[in-house]
C-alpha positions in Angstrom: 100.8 110.4 108.3 101.6 110.0 111.9 104.6 108.5 113.8 108.1 108.1 112.4 108.6 109.5 108.9 109.5 106.0 107.5 107.1 103.9 109.6 105.1 103.1 106.5 108.2 101.9 104.7 109.3 99.7 107.6 105.8 98.2 107.8 105.4 97.6 104.0 108.9 96.3 103.1 111.6 94.0 104.5 114.2 96.7 103.7 116.5 98.0 106.5 119.7 99.9 106.5 121.7 100.0 104.2 119.1 99.0 101.6 116.3 101.2 103.0 116.4 104.0 100.4 113.3 106.1 101.2 113.9 108.8 103.7 110.4 110.2 104.2 106.9 109.3 103.1 105.0 112.5 102.3 101.6 111.1 101.4 99.9 107.8 100.8 96.5 107.2 99.4 96.3 103.4 100.2 96.2 101.3 97.1 96.2 104.3 94.8 99.2 106.6 95.1 102.0 108.0 97.2 104.9 110.5 97.3 108.2 110.2 99.1 111.6 111.9 99.5 115.1 110.5 99.0 118.0 112.7 100.0 121.1 111.6 98.1 124.2 111.5 100.3 127.8 111.4 99.2 128.2 107.8 100.5 125.5 106.5 98.2 126.3 108.6 95.1 128.1 105.7 93.4 127.5 104.3 90.0 128.6 101.3 88.1 130.9 103.6 86.1 133.4 104.7 88.7 134.1 107.9 86.7 130.5 109.1 87.0 128.9 110.6 90.0 125.3 110.4 91.0 122.8 107.9 92.4 122.9 104.7 90.3 119.9 103.8 88.3 119.8 100.5 90.1 119.4 102.2 93.5 116.9 104.7 92.1 114.7 101.9 90.8 114.9 100.1 94.2 113.8 103.3 96.0 110.9 103.7 93.6 110.0 100.1 94.2 110.0 100.6 98.0 107.6 103.5 97.6 105.3 101.4 95.3 105.3 98.6 97.9 104.3 101.2 100.6 101.3 102.3 98.5 100.2 98.7 97.8 100.8 97.5 101.4 98.8 100.4 102.9 95.7 99.0 101.2 95.9 95.7 103.1 94.6 92.5 101.7 98.0 90.7 101.6 98.1 88.3 104.5 101.8 87.3 103.8 102.9 90.9 103.7 105.4 90.1 100.9 105.6 91.8 97.6 107.6 90.6 94.6 109.0 92.7 91.8 107.8 91.1 88.6 108.9 93.6 86.0 110.4 97.0 85.4 108.9 98.4 82.1 109.7 101.4 79.9 112.0 102.9 82.5 113.7 106.0 81.2 116.5 108.0 83.0 117.5 111.6 82.8 120.4 113.4 84.4 121.4 111.4 87.6 120.6 112.6 91.1 123.8 113.8 92.7 125.0 114.0 96.3 123.1 116.8 97.9 120.0 116.4 95.7 116.6 115.8 97.1 114.7 113.4 95.0 110.9 113.6 95.0 109.4 110.3 94.1 105.8 109.4 93.1 104.0 106.1 92.6 100.5 105.6 91.2 98.7 102.3 90.8 97.4 102.0 87.3 95.9 98.6 87.3 95.4 95.7 89.8 94.4 92.2 88.7 94.6 88.9 90.8 97.3 90.0 93.2 99.4 91.8 90.7 99.6 95.6 90.2 101.1 97.8 87.5 102.4 101.0 89.1 103.7 104.1 87.3 106.7 105.6 89.1 108.7 108.8 88.6 111.5 110.7 90.3 112.4 114.4 90.0 115.0 116.7 91.4 113.9 120.4 91.4 111.3 119.5 88.8 113.8 117.9 86.5 113.0 114.3 85.6 115.6 111.7 86.7 113.5 108.5 86.2 110.1 107.4 85.0 108.5 104.2 84.0 106.3 101.3 85.3 106.7 98.4 87.8 104.7 95.3 88.1 104.5 93.9 91.7 102.8 90.8 92.9 101.7 89.4 96.2 102.2 85.9 95.0 98.5 85.3 95.6 96.9 82.7 93.3 100.1 80.7 93.0 99.8 76.9 93.4 
């Protein structure tokens, strides 16, 4: 990829600081798959449970969704440029990513039908799984 490390994220999502959670896109095969990096800082290592440390599952799912949108948007074919999260399915979480961890995220499109895509997503820290599951995203195409 050329240009700024998050240029593809900025082009494919409406997210900006502080909700832009992908730090660098490593690779994108448009409409098929992609990998990205998220470095967890102390400022975002907050969880719903104040006694626990680590990146919240909510923010991790959002980061994975941002990568999935980049993969789908890179394929083109969405005139409006807007993607909607329709579902998060079979999401499993391991040990949380903590401040100082570098999370390697992957997204792979499994099926696309009439403007909706099912994408498998996963996140790892040093090879250790922190999240995996599926997301369904839609362009809103075909809606009346």
